[in-house]
N, C-alpha and C positions, 0 to 999 in steps of 0.2 A: 655825370657833370650838371653843375647847379645852371640852371637857364637865366633865373631871374637877378637884378641885382637889387642890393649889393651882396658881389658872391660873400660867401661866409669861410672864415679862417677855420681850418680845422680844430682841433680841441689840440690835438698834439702832434704836431707835424712828425713824419720821420720815425715813429714810436718815443718819441723823448719825450720826457717828463716836465712839466712846467715848475721850475722854482725859482723864479722871483716876478712878479709885475710891480713894476714903478712907475706914477702917475707925478712926481714931480725932480726938477733937475738935482742934480748931487752926486753923492759917492753911489758906486756898484763894487759888492763883495763876491767875488764867483768864487768857488772851490778849487785850492789849487792845486794843480795838475792837469786841469783845463785847459786845452788847447784851442780848442773854438769851440765857440756856442752859435745855436739856430736864435737871432733875435726876430724879432715883429715890431717894429717903430711904424707910432703914428705921431703925425703933427695934430697941432691944434686947429681948431674951428671958431668962425668968425660969428661973433653975434647976429649981423645982417644976414648967417644964412648964406651969402653968397661966394664964402669961403667953406672950405670943408677940408677937414685933415687925411691928407693924403696916408696911403699904406706903404712899407717897404720892408720886404723880410730877405732873411738869409742868412747863410755863412758867413763869422766876423770873428777876429781873436777876442778874447777879454779885454774890456777895456773898464777900467778904476773909474772913470767917471760917465755922466749920460747929462744931453738936455732936453729935456721936454717941454714941446713950445704948448704956450697959452695963448690962450684967443690969436689966430692964426699968426701963429709963429711956430719957428719950424722945429723937429726934434730930431738928433742926431746919437750914434754911440758906436763906437769900434768904426768902422769905414762903411756903415751905412746910414743914410741921409734923406730926411723927406719933408716937406713944408706946407702947407697950405695950397689949395687947387682950386681955383674957379669954378663953382658950380654952374650948369647952363639950366635956365629954366625953370627955376627950382626944384632939381635933381642932384641929389647929393649920395656921394659916395660914402660918405662915411664923416659924422660930424664928432671929433673926439669919444668922450662918452654920454653924450647928452643928444637929445634930437635936435630933428634939423630947424634954424631958426633961434639957438641958441649958442653962447659959446662954450669952448667944450676943452679942455688942455688936452695933448696927446698924452702918449703913454709908451713904454717899453714893457714886452713878455720876452723874458730869458727863459730858451728851454737847453738842457744840457744831460 
């Protein structure tokens, strides 16, 4: 178990294969016949560094669209939802795809 924060997300949960990395809102295509997907969804981060993108992950039914938050926005896909989190004392859990103190869009990673 990793003892330092931020805790890193495994490259391939449950032996699944990463199929898509989505960084903007819109249409999502999942292979036909896929009844469940494992999704990791990340909220947007604010430029001030005071808000950081929260991470939510789990199994969900495939959806045809997703919302990816930008600069302190919320992200959602299927039954998963996440938004910004207040950072305490300049310690951040995740700031989109950028470093602390800069804005960053969220993301959606789909495994199946």
